[in-house]
N, C-alpha and C positions, 0 to 999 in steps of 0.2 A: 882369843875371842872372849868377849864379855857381853852378857845379856843384861840390859838395863830396863827399868820400869819407866824412866823419864827420857824424853827426847834429848839427845846430845845437842850442845849449843855450838858445835863446830865440827868440821871434817865431814867424812863420808860414812854412811851407815846403812843398815837394812832395817826397815820397819816391818814387823810381822804381826798379823792380827787374825782374829776369827770373825767371820761374817756368814750368817745363815748356815752354820755348821761346817764351813770349809775354811782352810787355812790359806791366807793370802800374804804377799810380801811385795815391797817396792824398795828399790835402791834410791836413797836420797843423799844429798850433800848440801852443805852450806857454802855459798860463794857470794862474795860481795854483799853480805848481810841478808841475802835472800835464800830461801829453801828451794832446791831444785830436785826434780825426780828424773830418773833415766827411763826413757821410752824405748823399749826393745823394738817395737814395730818400725821405728824410723832411725834407730841407733843414734839417738841424740838426747840432750838434756832439755827440759822445759820447766818453767816455774811451777812449783807444786801448788795445787789447789785441793784442799780437803774436800772429798766428794761425798762422804756419807757419815753422819753422826751416829749411826747404829753399829759401827764396828766395836768389837769387844776384845778384851785381853791383849791390848797393844803392848808389844815388847820391842826393844831396839837392840840390834846386834852390831857391835863395833869390834874391830880388830885392834889388838894392842901394838 
């Protein structure tokens, strides 16, 4: 496992960040040049849309 400060440009990874004092995460992947996120509620992937510019301390976790 590797923790990065910058978003990977390929593959699947987890984005971890801090927002309003809580830790959050999302599973993301690059596919066909687009960024997708996994939605647990429907157990499927959807195109990622950044939802909040106030998130802090963003890190990216990738497996080797």
